[in-house]
N, C-alpha and C positions, 0 to 999 in steps of 0.2 A: 504493500500500500504506500502510495506517495504521501508523505507527511505535509499537511497544509500548515503554512507558517502564518503567524499573526501579522507579519509585515507585508503580506499580500504578494510575495514573490511568485506565488503560483497562480496569481490572477484572481478574478472574482468580478461579479456584476456590481455596477454602481447603482445604488438605490438608497433612498432615505427610508424605505420600508423594509422591515424584516418579515419574512413569511410567518404566519401565525404559528405554524408547527416548527419553526426554526430549521427548516430543511429546504434545499434547493429543489427544483422540479425533478431532479434525478435522484432525490432521496438523501444526498449527502448533507450532513448538518452544516448550518451556516450561522453567522453572527453579524452583528452590527459593529463597525469599527470607525474610529475617527481617522480617516485615511487621507493621504495626499499623493498625487501623481506628478507634482512639480514642486520645486522650491519656491518660496515666496512669502507673502504676508499671510495673516490669519485666514484670508479668503480661500487659500488653497486647501484648507481642511474641509472634508466633506464626509458626512455620515454615509458609509459604504457597506454593502453586503459582501462579506468575504467568507471563504471556507473556514469552518471552525478548526483550530489546530488540534492535534492529538499528541499526547505526551510520549516522548522517546524514553530510552533507558535512563533512569535516574531523575526523571522529570515528573512534575505534577501538572494536571490541567486544573486551572482555577476559574470558577465563575466569579467574575469581577463585580464587587459591590460598589467600590469607589477606587479612584486612582488620583494620586496627587499630581500637581503640575509643578515644574521647576524651571528656572531660567534656561537650563540646558535644552528643554523642550522647544523653547522659543528659538534658540540659536540653531538647533538642528533642523527645525522646520524651514528656516530661511537660508541657511548656508550649508555647504558641503564641508563638514568638519571631519568626524571620524567615520561616518556611515557612507555606504554607497549611495548613488543617486536614487530618488524615488522610483517606484512606489514605496511608501513607508507608512507604517502605523507606529507612532511614537509612544512614549510613556515608559517609565521605569518603576514608579511607585505603584503598589497594588495592595488592596485588602479585599479578601473574598473567601469563598468556600471551595474546598477541594472537591472536584467532581470525579477525577480519575487519576490513578497513579500509574507510572510507567514501571517497567521491569526493574527490580532491585531497590525500589523505594521502601524504606522501613520507618521513616520519621512520621509520616502522615497517612491517614485513611480518608476515603471519601466521607464528606460531611464535616471534616475538621475546618475550623475557621483559622485562617492564616493571614499574615501580612509580610511584606518583604520588598526588596529591591532587586529587579531583574539585573543580570550581569551587564555592567556598563562598560563600553557603549553598545555592544552588538546584540544584547538580549532584549532590546526594546519591544514594545507591543502591548503595553497594559491599557492603552486608551481604546478598549474594546470590551465586548461582553464576555469574552473568554481569552485566556492567555496561558501559555505553557512556560515553564522555567525550571531550572534545577531545584530539586527539593531543598537543598541546603542554602538556597537564596532566601528561604522563608523561615519564619518562626511562628509559633502559636500566637494568635492575636491576643493582646493583653486582656485579661478578664475585666469586665465592666467597661470596656472601651468600645465605642461604636466604630463602624467601618470608615466613616468620614475622618474621624480622629486618627485612626490607625493608618489610613492611606496617606495622611499628611506627613507622616514621620520618616519612612525608610531612607530615601536618598539624603535628605537634609540632615537627619539625625546621625546616620552612619558617617556622613562627611565630618560632622562635628566631632563624633566619637573617635574616628580614625585620626583626625588632626590633633585633638587635644590629648587623648589618652594613648593611642597606639604610637603616634609619631613623636609628640612633645613630652609624653610621660608626665603630664601635669599632676602635681602633688599638692597636698594641703599646705596652705601658707604661701604658695607662690602667687605672683601677680600676673594677670593676663589682660591683654587689650584685644577686643573683638571689634573689627571694622564691620559697618553695616549691621549692627547688632540687633536691629528690629526686623531684619529680613528672614527668609526661610531658614537658612543655616544659622545665621547669627542668633536668633532668639532661642533656638534649641541649644546652641553652644553656651549661651549665658547660663542656662539651667544646668547643663552638664558640668560646667566649670564650678558653679556654686556647690553642686553636689559633691565635687571632689575637694571642696574646702578652700578654693582659690579666692583671691580678691579680684573682682571683675570690673573693668572699665569698658564701656561700650560707646562707639560712635554712632550717632543718629541725629536726625533733625530734632530741634527742640520739642516740637509737639509729641514726639515719641518717647521722651525721657521718662514720663510717668509710667508708661507701659514697661520700659526696661527695669525700672525700680521695682515694679510689681513682680517681675521675674527674678529679682534678687540682685540686680546690678548695684555695685557699691558706688560707682561714679559714672557720669555720662559726659560726653563731649559733643557739642553741636558742630558738626563738620561744616555747616554753612557759615558760621561766624567765628570759629576758633581753629587754630592749627594744632593738630594732635601732637606735633613734635615740640610745641612751645610749652614745655613742662620740665620740671626736675624729676618727674616720675620715671622710673625705669622698670621694665617688665621682664619677666622670665620667658613669657610666651606671647607672641602676637599671632592671632588668626586673621589673615588677610583674605577677604572674599573678593577683592577688587583687582588685584594684580597691578601691572604697570608700575608707575612711579610710586604708588602707595607701598609696594613691597620694598623698594629701595629706601624710601623715607622711614619705613617702620624699623629698619636696621638701627636708626639713630636713637630709638627709645628702648632698645634692648640692653639688658645687663650683659657683661662678658659671659660667654657660655650659653646665652639665650638662643631662642629659635623663633623665626618667623615662618609659619606654614601658610603658603599661598594656595588658593584654589585656581588661580589663573597665573600665567607666567608674569614675572617681573619685567622691568625694562632692561636695557643692555648693561646697566650699571649695578644691578642687584648683587650678582655674585661677587664682584670685586669689593663692593661696599661691605658685604658680610665678612669676607676674608680679612679685610683691614680691621674690622671691629671685633674680630674673634668670636663671631656668632655663626649660626647656621641659617641658611635660607633655602627652603625646599618647596617644591610644588607637589601637591597631592592630587591624585586622580582616585576618586572613591571606587571601592571594590565591593561586590556582593559578599556577604559575610554572615554566616549562620550564627557564629558566636557573638558577633556584634549586635545582630538583631535580638538575640536572647538577652543581652545586657540592656538594650534599649527597652525591651518589654518589661524587664525587671524594674527599671527606673520608673516606667509608667505605672506599674502596679503598686509601687511604693509611694506614688504621689509626687515624685521628684522631677517628672518630665511630662509636659503637655504641649501639644502643638496648638498654636493660635491659628484658627481657620477664619480668614477674613471674608471668604466667599465660596459658595458652591454653585456649580453649573451642571445641568444635565449633559450627558455625553453628546447629544445631538447639537448642543450649543457650545461645543468646544472652541470654535473659532472666536466666539465672544469672550471666552475665558482667556484665550491667548492674548487678545487685544487688551484686556484688563491687566494681565500680568506684565505686558510690555510697557505699561505706563511707568513702571518703576516705583509706584507709590504703595505697593502692597505691603501690609504689615503681616508677617507670618506667611501663611500658605493659602493657595487656592486649590480646590479639589473638584474633580469631575465625579458626579454621582451616576451610577450605572444601574443598580438595582435598589 
């Protein structure tokens, strides 16, 4: 049997209507996906009927209840970065119910509620009614957490965890600066850093400072009116979500032996500046991570981590969600609702 992929590489009919029985005229199961056949603005995203994928060895098939949006979705929709050219179904965040397990899967059974991040970048496809992915890209959905909340977490929370905990080894008593602290990664990083016992400073526009303090931030810097380098404060860790010159300038506020973890490349001077200052400057690309997802689920269940969802959109209105996300004004996360 040819395995149908959620990215539509085996084709499919374009339609805004899914058959009532969820099957094609030939009897093969189908699904609705937020699909694109060209790069461009939000208008290239169309609700499209595609073949429903089937799980391969080590994979699970998940009925998607909700799927988070991240800036990387907007970038991949418009630009050729890591992925091949369209047709594409984007999306890496997912929360849903296991429908079927592939050969060798022992962690989950049909009916289990799971959340996770599909392998980045080539495992995309969660902006659809069904998606397949490696079983170990998922964890059990935190008890008492709904699918919208769970779907908002995986990519952003894993990024923050892998940056602060796995890469920087953040410890109690250390001081951390988080750029764009009210954004998707940033607001989760604030909570993770506080749970680790760190002193947290976040950059954000002044109207968002109250939100950051509610999350536990100890200090806030208004990036519109203040220069974050204009301080005697020195940090052990900087989480740089912006890249470019921000990475290089962040070197100046690190203590000797400190580290700046960037999510986007710095400019041409970052490496040399870090070497002169006796600090590390690294760029992180988030990875799917079963242990990391379990750690995030534990934080959620203990009440130490919660995603702020500033808006939800039905799957069929995904283009509108992309347009909203690209304004750059979102606090926390946007989520697509599927079931």
